[in-house]
N, C-alpha and C positions, 0 to 999 in steps of 0.2 A: 341608517345607515345602508348605501345599497352593498351588500356582502361580495356580491358577486364581481361590480369592481375593484371593490379594496383585494379579493383575491387577485383578479387578473392586472393589479398594479403591482400587487407582492414578489407574482410570480415574473412579471415583466420586468422588475426591474433587478431581481435575483439573477435570471436570464442572461442579462446584460452585460455583468456587474463580471459574472463567470467566463459567461465567453471570450472577453480579455484579458484574459488570464493565461501567464505562459502553460499552466497543466493542464490547461484544455488542447491549447495547438499542439502540445508533444502527444497529447494521446493518439489526437485527431489524427496527426501524422502518422503513430504508429498502426493506426486504426486503418490507415489507407495503404499503409505498406504491406499489411496482414492482405489486405484485398487483392493488392500486387503479387502477393506470394501466392493467392487463391488464383489469378489469373494467368502466375509462371509456371503453375503444374507444382509448387513445393510445398502446396498443404494439400491431403488426397482425402477421400472419404469411402473408405474401403470396406467393402460389404461381403459377405459371403466366403467364396474360395477363390479370393479375386478378382473379385467384379468391383465396379465401380458405373455409376449412370451415365447417358450419353450426353455431352453437354447440350443439353433442351435449356428452356425457359424454369421447368422443375428442378432439375438438378441443380443448374447455377443456383437459382434462387435457395433451393435447403442447403446449397453447400455453403455461399457467404451470410446465412443465417444461422446456420450452429457455431461459422467463428466469430459472428457479430456476439452474439446472446454470450458466449462463452467467457469469450476476450472482454468486452465491454462492463457483466456483469462483477467482474473482477478488479479491474483497473478502473473502471468508471466509480465503485465505491470509492476507491483514494481522492478520485479527483470532486465529490460534490459533497464527503464529510466535511464540513467547514461548516454551515450555512449559518447555525444555530452558533456556535461559538464565535462566528465572526461578529454578529447582529452584539453579541456580549463584549467584542474586544472596541467595537467603533461606537456602543454605548446607544446606536439605534436600538437593541432592546431596551431599556430603561424607557425611552419613548413611548415604545409597543405595548409595555406594560402599565403606562397611564391610560391605554385607550381600553374602552369595553370586548377586547377583541378575547374571543373563549381559546383558553388552551389546545382544545382539538382544532379549531380552526387555523391559528397559528403552525400547529405540527402539520397539517393537511397541506396548507399554502408551501411552507418548507418540503414535504413530499413532490408536490407537484412540480416547483422550481425545480431541484435535482430531477425528474424525470424530465424536465424540457431540456434540459443541457444534454441527456444521456440521449432519447430521442430526435434531437439535432446531430449528433456523431450515427443514429440509425439511417437517419434518412440522409444524409450524406453517401453513406455504404451502398444504400437501394438504387443511388446515380451510377456509383462505381459496380454494382451487379449488371444495370443497364448496358453499363462500356461493355463489361466483360461482355455480353449476352451478343454485342455486337461483334465482338471481335474475335471471344473462341468458340461461339455457338456452332455444333457438330449437326446440328437439325434445321433444317429452314425453317421451319414454324415457331412462330411469336408468340407467346401470349404475356401481357401484361400482368396479369393476374396469377398465372402460374409462379412469375417471377418474384413478386413484390407479396404476395398473400403470406409467405413465412415470414415474413419481415413483421410484417402486422399482429397475426396469432400468437407469433412465438417471441421474437426478439423484445418487441413494444411491452407484453406483458413483465419480463421476466427485466426490461430497466425497470421499470416500474417498482414491482418486487426491492429489487437492489436500493432505490432511491428512499422508499420507504424504512429502509432494514439500515439506513445510513443516517436519517431520522433517528432512529429509536438507538442506536448505540450513543448519537450524540447528548441523549435524556438520560444516558444511564451514565451515573458516577465513575463507577469500574471500567467502562468501557468505550467512553467518551477518549479516550488518552491513545497512547502505544497499545495496552493491550487488546485493545480493540481492535485496531490494526491488526494485528496480527491471529485474533477469534475469528475475524470475518475471511482468510484465506482456508481455515481449517471447516470453517460452516458452508464456504462457496464450494470447495474442497466434495462435502458430506453431499452437498444439492446436486452436484453433478453426478456423484455414483448412486443418487436415486434411480437413474436411467437403468443400470445395470441391475436390480431389483424386480424391475416391472413396474415400477410405478413412475406415472406419468410424472415426469419431472419438470421445473420450471423452463428449464432451457430447450424441451421438444425433445430432445435425444431420443426418448423408450417411444414417441411417436413416427421419429424418423424410420425406427430401429423396425419395428411393426410393419408399417407401410412397403417400406424396401425386401423386408423378409416376402412379405405377400408377392411384389411383383416378382420375385427372383425367384422364387418357388414356384411359381407358375410358368415362370422361361424354363426352367431349369429343377423339375423334379430331384434331381438326384445330387441334389446341393444336401451337404450333409446337415442332420437337424441342431445340431451348434453350432448356430449361427454367428457367425463373426461380423461383427459390427466396430469401426475404429475411425478415427479423427488422428491422421497425425502429419507430422511437420519434421518434412525429410526422411520419412520410415519406407514401410513398406509400399509400394507402390503397385497400383491396380494393372493387371495384364489382361482381363476382360472388358467388356462393357454392355451392361443391358439397357432397354428402355425405360423409362418410371416417368409416370405422367403426373406425380405431385402428389400430396395427401388429400384424400379422400374429404373434405369438410364437413362433419356428419353435423348433430345436431349433439350429438354427446361429445366430439372432439371438442367444438365451441364453448359446451358448458363445463369443461375440464379447464379452457383458458380463463373463463369469466371468473371459476375458482380461486384462482390466482390471484386474478385482478382482487378479487373481496381480500383477500388473503393479506395484498398487498394494504389495502385499505383499515384492516384491521390492524395491523402493525402502526399504520398512521395514529390509528385513534388511539393504539397502544401506549405509544409513545409518549401523551396526551396528559396520561397519569402520573409519569415522571418528571415531566418538565414543571423546571421552576420556578417559569416563567419570571426569571430575572430577578430573581428576590437575594438581595444578597445574603442574607442570614441561610441561604437553602444552598447557594454556589458552592463547588467543588474547591477553588482556591480563597480558604478563607484569609484574610488579611488578619494581623495582629493589632488589638485596639491599644490604643494609648493609653494610657492611663491618668485618671483626672486628677485636676491639680486640688492641692487640700484647701479648706472655706480660709486659715491664714494666707496661702500664698496669693487666693484669687482677693482678698481685703487690702493686701500690702500692696500688689499690684494697682489694682483700681486706686489706692491713697498717693504711689508714686506717681501714676499718669496725670492725676488730676493736679496736684501741687507741682509739680515739676515738668516744666517744657523740655519735649525731647530735643536733645542738641547733639547734632552727627560730626564732631570735628574733623576739619579734613586737612589730612594729610598725604604725604604724597607716595603712593603705592611703589613698590618695587618686589621684584620677582624674584625667590630663592633660586640661587642656579642650580645644575642639578649635578647633585652630587658622583662622582662616576666609581662605580663600583670595581672593586677587587677582582684580581682574575680568577676568584673562586666565583663561581655565578651560582654556586648551587640548585646543579640541573636534580641531582637527586631528591633533594626534598621537593621539589618543583614538582617531580611527577610524582611522588607521591601525596602528593598537595591536589593533584588533579585525579588520582585515582580515588580518595577520600571523597572529594563532591563526585567523582560517578558514583561510587558506591552508597551516597549516602540517602537512607530514606529507605534502603531495602530489610524488608523484614526476617526474621529467623526462619520463614521457611522457603524463602528464596536460598540463601547459605546452604539449609538443610539439603534443599533438591541438586543446588549444584556438588556437595558432595555426597550424596549419593551417585549422582553421574561420574563423579570422578571417580570413586569405590570401585564402579560396574566396568569401568575401563582398565580398573588394573589388576582386577580377580576374573574377566572372564577369560575362559579359556579358548573359547572359538574366535577367530579373527571376524567373523562378520558378527557376532553378538557385540562384539565390541566395537565394530566401527556403528552399529547400531547407539550402543553410549554417548560415542564422539560426537554422531551427528546429532542426538538431544542436546549436548552438553554445549554445541556452537551454534542453539536456537535459543538456548537458556539464558544468554545474557544479551539477549537482541537490543531489549531498551537501554543498556547500559552504552552500548555503541551506537545506537541512533542520537545521542544526547553530543556525542561528539562536534565539532566546529556548530553547533547552532544552540547551542549554552547559553552563549551570551545574548544572543538575538531575543530568544526567548526570555531573559529573568531581566534584561535590557543594562548589562553590566558593561557592552564591547566599551563605551564611554572611558569608563574607569580601568578597567583592564587595558589597552590599547594605548592609553596613556604612560604605560610604565615605560624604561628603559628595554629595550632590548625585545620585545614584546613577541616580535614575530619572529624572533631566532631562538626564543628558549621556549615559550608558552606552548606552542606550535609541535615543536618534537619533543616536550615534555607529555603533552595532551596524545599522540599518538603513541609513544613508551608506554605511555598506562592504557591505554587500548589494546595494543600489542601483551601487555602483561596478565591482563584480562581472560585473553584467547590461552595464551599457555596455559595457562593456571587451572584454568577450566579443560583442559584440554590435555591436561600432563599425563594422566594416568597412560590415554595411547601412546604416547611420547613415550613416554617411558619404557612399556612393552615393546615399543617397536624398537627401540636404542638397544635391549638385554637380546631382541633377536636379532639383531647385526642386520633389519632391514632397511638398508640405507636408501632406496628410492622410496619405500613409503615414507620414509622419517622427513627426507627433504620436501615432498610432498605436504607433507603434515606440516611440517613451517613456514612453506608455503601459503598452505591456507590460514594457519595465525598471523602471520604479516600482511593479507589480502583482506582478511575482514575489517579490521579498524580502519585500512588505509580506503576503501570503500567507502567505509561509514564514516570517514575525515572528510574527504572529497565529497559527495552528496548534501555533508551536512551543511559545507560552507559554500557550495554554490545552489543550495536550494533555500538555504537559511530554515531550514524544517526539517524535522524528524522524520517525517511521515515518507518522505520518497525511499530513505532507506529501509524502514521497517514493510515496506510493502516491497520493494525490488528484490529484496534481499531474503524475504521471505518464500516468494515466489521461484527464485534461483535456487534456493538452499532444497527446494521441494524436486526439482525438476531437475536441478546437476546430482549433489551429491543425493539427494533421498533415490534418484533412480539411476544412478550411476552412470551419468549420459557423460561422453564422451566431449571435453572441450568446453563443457559447463561445470564440471566434479572439480571445485574447486580445495576440495578437503583431499580427494586422492584416495576414497577406499578403495578400490582397486586398481590393481597397475595397469590394466586397460583404460581405464578414464581417466588416469592422473596424468596432470601437465605441470609440473614442480617448476619447470622453466618458464614456461609462458606467464604464472599466475605472479610468479616474483617480480618477473617484468611489470606487470600489469599494475603490483604495488607498488612499485618506484613510478611509474608514471600517475599513476592516482596523486601520489604524494606532490609530486612534481604543480600539478593539477590545482590542488589543495593550496599550495606556496603559494604559487601565481596568483590564484583568486584573493585569497589573503591579501597579500603584499597589495594589487590591483589597489583594493576596497578601502587600506589604509593611505591610499595617495602617493606611494611612492613609484618614484619616475623608474 
């Protein structure tokens, strides 16, 4: 067997299948918009006391690389984290399991296929950096090496690391689902924070920090020792510029980048230890075995088959007319049933954690601490909300559910009501304290957040048909908006300056309309 040829064909087949998906196109469009934001000076990299580099090849390449490695290492993970599961769903994995292919070869091939998809996006952003060099350059000199070398040595190893972690998460039973989607975000946040501790992080932020600090200190020795380095979107703008000629790619620097490539290869090999090779006995989704017939039933069936021919009488088929229900639609019972389905399978520790966060909201005397408990309480049920609108597609129960009478006008509002009830219950401690304090503005923001979260989950679930979109987008939004009290993105309204209850109430209504229209269109209503 030609291993190199097999590896190439596996990577090529996966790559072609991925790039034809809408998720790839949406992520690529978002990356190109980020490149536009950099070119339009909406994204800044500020160093020192309000400095930024002159827009030459080195600075444009570094700025675009930082945006590329940080953005794609997060979003790209959710784009590629489905390769192993797709082989299991399409039963291609059973064919591969019948071949002499080793487990480490398979996980390494999947890592390379994930990397090929992410590297394609990096390549397009490299062309976008070239276009920015032609449009926004402030220096007459042009160096393709200084423009593209950060992409090669910083962005591509980061993409390989994200690709290998995606394969590892798919082979671990606990992390292959929604839990892994949430855990990766905090893992990514920790990796970004490595740059602030002095460690050469995968994205290269620490490397850029040291290089720009040396260049700026040589130009301005009075620059404070507490050197400032930040990448902001619409935040602090630089007021001064300084020339920066790029990173000095020494042997030590390249060895560190090679080390991260080795870490990615090690993670791919580690994934092979947990890979079940599509063995039905070791898969996470276990099917209940059918009881075997008794010996008497088997012998009786064989006797009837041998002695009596099978005769199927012909009768005219008549469809039973649909019995119209009474005016009582039992909406409350339907909402309770949706809530029970939503909570099904939760362990005791989940309820204990939710109860602890609820008590923390009630007894915390400080408003900021109480807001922290509310912030944690509204990320705790993320896996409950993420199944809204896509549970029927996941369990293939849509034909059964939507064939019932008034399924659109009853089931959808009942599902949304169950999601709102979860939000109100888990955050009720903060709501009670706001009501007792007569803080009506904050209470309105709290109520708007409780309506917005399930509406957002329902709309994304129906439109995407998967829980991954909500788990990824909501986690990032929750971290950037309420987590940092960013105005316009704080849907919880933890502070009066960042809250927008009216805007999020309207957004919840618009999302409900979008979800209803999509579900109505998918059911074939005119």
